[in-house]
C-alpha positions as CSV (number, residue, x, y, z in Angstrom):
1,M,0.1,4.0,-15.4
2,H,0.6,7.6,-15.2
3,P,1.4,10.6,-17.2
4,D,5.0,10.9,-16.6
5,Q,6.1,7.0,-16.6
6,L,9.2,6.1,-17.0
7,T,10.4,3.0,-19.5
8,V,12.4,0.5,-17.5
9,P,14.1,-1.7,-20.2
10,S,16.0,-5.0,-18.7
11,Q,18.7,-4.0,-21.0
12,T,19.0,-0.6,-19.2
13,V,18.8,-2.6,-16.1
14,R,21.2,-5.2,-16.8
15,A,23.9,-2.5,-18.3
16,L,23.4,-0.2,-14.6
17,I,23.8,-3.6,-12.2
18,D,26.9,-4.4,-14.7
19,H,28.6,-1.1,-14.6
20,Q,27.8,0.1,-11.3
21,F,27.9,-3.6,-9.1
22,P,30.3,-5.6,-11.0
23,A,30.3,-8.1,-8.5
24,W,26.7,-8.9,-9.8
25,R,27.3,-9.1,-13.5
26,Q,27.2,-12.9,-13.0
27,L,23.5,-12.6,-11.9
28,P,20.3,-13.0,-13.8
29,I,17.9,-10.3,-14.2
30,T,14.7,-11.1,-14.3
31,A,11.6,-8.3,-14.2
32,V,8.9,-8.9,-12.2
33,A,5.1,-8.8,-12.7
34,S,3.2,-6.9,-9.5
35,Q,0.7,-4.6,-9.1
36,G,3.0,-2.1,-8.0
37,T,2.3,1.6,-9.2
38,V,5.5,3.0,-7.9
39,N,8.7,1.5,-8.9
40,A,9.5,-1.1,-11.5
41,V,11.1,-4.1,-9.9
42,F,13.7,-6.8,-11.1
43,R,15.0,-9.8,-9.1
44,I,18.8,-10.0,-9.3
45,G,19.9,-13.6,-8.4
46,D,17.7,-15.3,-5.9
47,H,18.2,-12.7,-2.8
48,L,18.3,-9.3,-4.4
49,A,15.4,-6.9,-6.2
50,A,16.4,-3.7,-7.7
51,R,13.7,-1.1,-7.7
52,F,13.6,1.9,-10.3
53,P,11.1,5.0,-9.4
54,L,8.4,4.6,-12.8
55,R,7.6,8.4,-12.0
56,D,10.0,11.3,-13.7
57,G,11.3,13.7,-11.2
58,E,14.5,15.9,-10.2
59,A,17.1,13.5,-9.7
60,E,18.5,14.8,-6.2
61,T,14.7,14.6,-4.6
62,V,14.5,10.9,-5.8
63,R,17.7,10.2,-3.8
64,R,16.4,11.9,-0.6
65,Q,13.3,9.8,-1.0
66,L,15.6,6.5,-1.6
67,A,17.5,7.5,1.5
68,T,14.7,8.0,3.5
69,E,13.1,4.7,2.5
70,A,16.4,2.9,3.5
71,D,16.5,4.4,6.8
72,A,13.3,3.2,7.4
73,A,13.9,0.0,5.9
74,R,16.8,0.0,8.5
75,E,14.4,1.2,11.4
76,L,12.0,-1.9,10.7
77,T,14.6,-4.7,10.6
78,G,14.7,-6.8,13.0
79,R,11.8,-5.4,15.0
80,T,8.9,-8.1,13.7
81,R,9.0,-11.2,13.3
82,F,7.7,-11.1,10.1
83,P,10.1,-10.5,7.2
84,T,11.0,-6.8,5.7
85,P,13.2,-6.3,3.1
86,T,16.5,-4.4,3.9
87,H,18.4,-2.2,1.9
88,V,21.6,-3.3,0.4
89,A,22.8,-0.2,-2.0
90,L,21.7,2.9,-4.1
91,G,22.5,3.0,-8.1
92,E,23.0,6.3,-9.6
93,P,21.4,7.3,-13.3
94,G,22.4,6.3,-16.6
95,F,22.1,4.2,-19.9
96,G,19.1,6.5,-20.3
97,Y,17.4,5.8,-17.2
98,P,17.2,9.3,-15.6
99,L,17.0,8.7,-11.8
100,P,18.5,7.2,-8.9
101,W,17.3,3.5,-7.9
102,S,18.0,1.3,-5.3
103,V,18.7,-2.4,-4.1
104,Q,17.4,-4.4,-1.4
105,T,16.9,-8.1,-0.1
106,W,14.2,-10.2,-2.0
107,L,11.6,-11.7,0.1
108,P,10.0,-15.3,-0.9
109,G,6.4,-15.5,-0.9
110,T,3.3,-15.1,-2.5
111,S,1.6,-11.6,-3.0
112,A,-2.2,-11.8,-1.1
113,D,-3.4,-10.4,-4.5
114,E,-2.3,-14.1,-5.9
115,D,-2.8,-16.1,-2.8
116,D,-6.2,-14.4,-1.1
117,P,-5.9,-14.6,2.9
118,A,-9.7,-12.7,3.3
119,Q,-11.2,-15.2,5.2
120,S,-8.2,-16.4,7.2
121,T,-8.5,-15.9,10.9
122,S,-4.6,-17.2,11.6
123,F,-3.9,-14.5,8.8
124,A,-5.7,-11.8,10.7
125,H,-3.8,-13.0,14.3
126,D,-0.9,-12.2,12.1
127,L,-1.8,-8.7,10.9
128,A,-2.6,-7.3,14.4
129,D,0.7,-8.5,15.7
130,F,2.5,-6.6,12.7
131,I,0.5,-3.6,13.7
132,A,1.0,-3.7,16.5
133,D,5.1,-4.5,16.2
134,V,4.9,-1.5,14.1
135,R,3.2,0.7,16.7
136,A,5.7,0.0,19.3
137,L,8.6,1.7,17.6
138,D,9.2,5.1,18.9
139,T,8.5,7.9,16.9
140,R,11.4,10.1,18.7
141,G,9.1,12.7,18.5
142,R,8.2,12.8,14.5
143,T,5.2,13.4,13.7
144,F,2.7,13.2,10.3
145,R,4.4,14.4,7.1
146,S,1.7,15.2,4.5
147,L,3.9,14.2,2.0
148,A,4.3,10.5,2.8
149,R,1.8,8.0,1.6
150,G,-0.1,10.3,-0.8
151,G,-1.1,12.3,2.1
152,R,-2.9,9.8,3.7
153,G,-2.6,9.3,7.9
154,G,-3.0,13.2,8.6
155,E,-6.7,14.9,8.4
156,L,-9.5,13.3,6.5
157,T,-10.7,16.7,5.6
158,A,-7.1,17.4,3.5
159,H,-8.9,14.8,0.7
160,D,-12.0,16.8,-0.4
161,D,-10.4,17.9,-3.6
162,W,-9.2,14.3,-4.7
163,M,-12.1,13.0,-3.8
164,E,-14.6,15.3,-5.7
165,T,-12.1,14.2,-8.2
166,C,-12.4,10.6,-7.5
167,F,-16.6,11.2,-7.7
168,K,-16.5,12.5,-11.3
169,H,-14.3,9.5,-12.5
170,T,-16.4,6.7,-10.6
171,E,-20.0,7.5,-11.4
172,P,-19.4,6.4,-15.4
173,L,-18.4,3.3,-13.7
174,L,-20.7,2.4,-11.2
175,P,-22.5,0.0,-13.3
176,D,-19.7,-2.2,-12.6
177,L,-19.3,-1.6,-9.3
178,D,-22.9,-2.5,-8.6
179,V,-22.5,-6.1,-9.2
180,N,-20.5,-7.5,-6.1
181,A,-17.8,-9.8,-7.6
182,D,-17.7,-12.4,-5.3
183,L,-21.4,-13.0,-4.1
184,N,-23.2,-12.0,-7.8
185,T,-25.5,-10.0,-6.3
186,R,-26.7,-6.1,-6.7
187,L,-25.1,-3.8,-4.0
188,D,-27.6,-0.8,-4.9
189,I,-24.7,1.6,-5.4
190,N,-25.1,5.3,-6.7
191,I,-22.8,8.3,-6.4
192,A,-24.6,10.0,-3.7
193,R,-24.4,7.0,-1.6
194,L,-20.6,7.3,-1.8
195,R,-21.0,11.5,-1.5
196,Q,-22.8,10.1,1.7
197,L,-20.2,7.9,3.2
198,W,-17.5,10.3,2.7
199,T,-19.4,13.2,3.9
200,A,-19.7,11.2,7.2
201,F,-15.7,9.8,7.3
202,Q,-14.7,13.6,6.8
203,Q,-16.3,14.6,10.0
204,L,-15.1,12.0,12.5
205,P,-12.7,13.7,14.6
206,R,-9.5,12.7,15.2
207,G,-9.9,12.0,19.4
208,T,-7.2,12.3,21.3
209,D,-4.7,9.6,19.9
210,A,-1.3,10.5,19.2
211,D,0.3,9.8,16.2
212,V,2.2,6.5,16.3
213,M,4.6,4.5,13.8
214,T,2.6,3.0,10.7
215,H,3.6,1.1,7.7
216,G,1.2,3.5,5.6
217,D,0.1,0.9,2.7
218,L,-1.1,-2.4,3.9
219,I,-2.3,-3.1,0.3
220,P,-2.8,-6.8,-1.1
221,G,0.3,-6.2,-3.4
222,N,2.6,-5.7,-0.5
223,I,1.7,-8.4,1.6
224,L,3.5,-12.0,1.3
225,V,1.3,-15.4,2.0
226,A,2.6,-18.6,2.9
227,R,0.0,-21.0,3.8
228,G,-2.4,-18.6,4.8
229,R,-0.2,-16.8,7.1
230,L,1.0,-13.7,6.9
231,A,4.9,-14.4,5.5
232,G,6.5,-10.9,4.9
233,V,5.6,-7.1,4.1
234,L,6.9,-5.5,1.3
235,D,7.3,-1.8,0.6
236,V,8.6,-0.6,4.3
237,G,9.7,2.7,2.9
238,G,6.6,4.9,4.2
239,L,7.2,3.8,7.6
240,G,6.7,6.8,9.9
241,P,4.1,8.4,12.2
242,A,0.7,8.9,11.3
243,D,-2.9,8.6,12.6
244,P,-2.9,5.3,14.4
245,A,-6.3,4.2,12.0
246,L,-4.4,4.4,9.2
247,D,-2.3,0.5,9.0
248,L,-6.3,0.1,9.6
249,V,-6.9,-0.3,6.0
250,G,-5.6,-3.6,5.9
251,A,-8.6,-4.9,7.6
252,W,-10.8,-3.7,4.6
253,H,-8.4,-4.6,1.7
254,L,-7.6,-7.8,2.8
255,L,-9.7,-9.1,5.3
256,D,-13.8,-10.5,4.9
257,A,-15.8,-9.9,7.4
258,D,-15.0,-12.2,10.4
259,P,-11.2,-12.7,10.3
260,R,-11.7,-8.5,10.1
261,R,-13.8,-8.7,13.5
262,V,-11.0,-11.0,15.2
263,L,-8.1,-8.4,13.8
264,R,-10.3,-5.5,15.3
265,G,-10.6,-7.0,18.8
266,L,-7.1,-8.0,19.3
267,L,-6.2,-4.2,18.3
268,E,-8.5,-3.2,20.6
269,C,-9.4,-0.8,18.4
270,D,-12.5,1.6,19.9
271,D,-15.6,3.0,17.5
272,L,-14.1,6.2,16.4
273,Q,-10.1,4.0,15.5
274,W,-12.4,1.8,13.8
275,Q,-14.3,4.1,11.5
276,R,-11.5,6.2,10.8
277,G,-9.5,3.4,9.5
278,K,-12.8,2.4,7.1
279,A,-12.3,6.0,6.0
280,W,-9.1,6.1,4.8
281,A,-9.5,2.6,3.1
282,F,-12.3,4.3,1.4
283,E,-10.3,7.3,0.5
284,Q,-7.6,4.7,-0.8
285,A,-10.4,2.8,-2.8
286,M,-11.6,5.3,-4.6
287,G,-8.9,6.6,-6.2
288,A,-7.4,2.8,-7.0
289,F,-11.1,1.7,-8.8
290,W,-10.9,4.2,-11.3
291,Y,-7.3,5.6,-11.7
292,Y,-6.0,1.9,-12.4
293,R,-9.1,0.4,-14.3
294,D,-7.1,0.1,-17.4
295,S,-3.4,0.7,-16.4
296,N,-3.3,-1.8,-13.6
297,P,-6.3,-3.9,-13.3
298,A,-5.3,-5.7,-10.3
299,M,-5.3,-2.4,-7.8
300,S,-8.3,-1.5,-9.7
301,R,-9.9,-4.8,-8.7
302,M,-8.5,-4.3,-5.0
303,G,-10.4,-0.9,-4.9
304,R,-14.1,-2.3,-6.1
305,R,-13.5,-5.2,-3.2
306,T,-12.3,-2.8,-0.6
307,L,-15.3,-0.7,-1.2
308,E,-17.9,-3.2,-1.6
309,R,-16.7,-4.5,1.6
310,I,-17.2,-1.1,3.6
311,I,-20.6,-0.5,1.7
312,R,-21.6,-3.9,2.6
313,D,-20.6,-3.0,6.5
314,E,-22.2,0.7,6.5
315,P,-26.0,0.6,7.0
316,P,-28.0,2.9,4.5
317,G,-28.3,6.4,5.8
């Protein structure tokens, strides 16, 4: 998926766990197939998961990042009725793997990219409750950090250069995007239309809303579903203060029109905050659609579906 991506063989994971955590030597190790783009995940027995960063970097920088993610997981634990992973241990480099890595609790459930909750009003209620629970956390005076979550959650205009890259790479793929996968209809999409949407989005003012705590990455791969309800939320390490509209990306990544309206009503979003949430979803979807097209088809499909939802919601200008 990435030019600097590391290979993490199961044999290496076994050796690291046996050497550093001998109490787990008898537990089976199983690679977990997922649409994740940041970590290779391996299940340890029935209750634990090891997460190995996929992109190479400085070991001390990665160690600090993992410590920050562990703090975020602890901060969220018990503050919402929905299960979230908790930090268990920090592993060290070795056996050819160059970076620190982490162990957290394993959450059972099926990801939303496999068990689609898009038409579930009950799921929309659950998602609204989770977003509200996270927003209720105390920021403790913290404000948005631009290094978090790919820079999403600050100012939309800070993403202009990235969006220009996205437009360049997306234009050759527009014939694939133009046919709606769910409805088998044409959306009449062209690069000028996509640029027009971004021009409108980037001009949205922040308004008077102060930063609130956000999950920051409510995409299908980070959501667990059971019987059409929210069963758990993964990848909580990016928890932090940001634009209150940031977690509204979940409305566009996860929900069709009717449940999306339910979520908006429950969260009492005004027009500006709702449009900014749509803008953050658009920015994320534009990148996912082209960047992961060959290396992570599930992420690319998510980007495509989100773009379709946004385009159908936006009248041509």
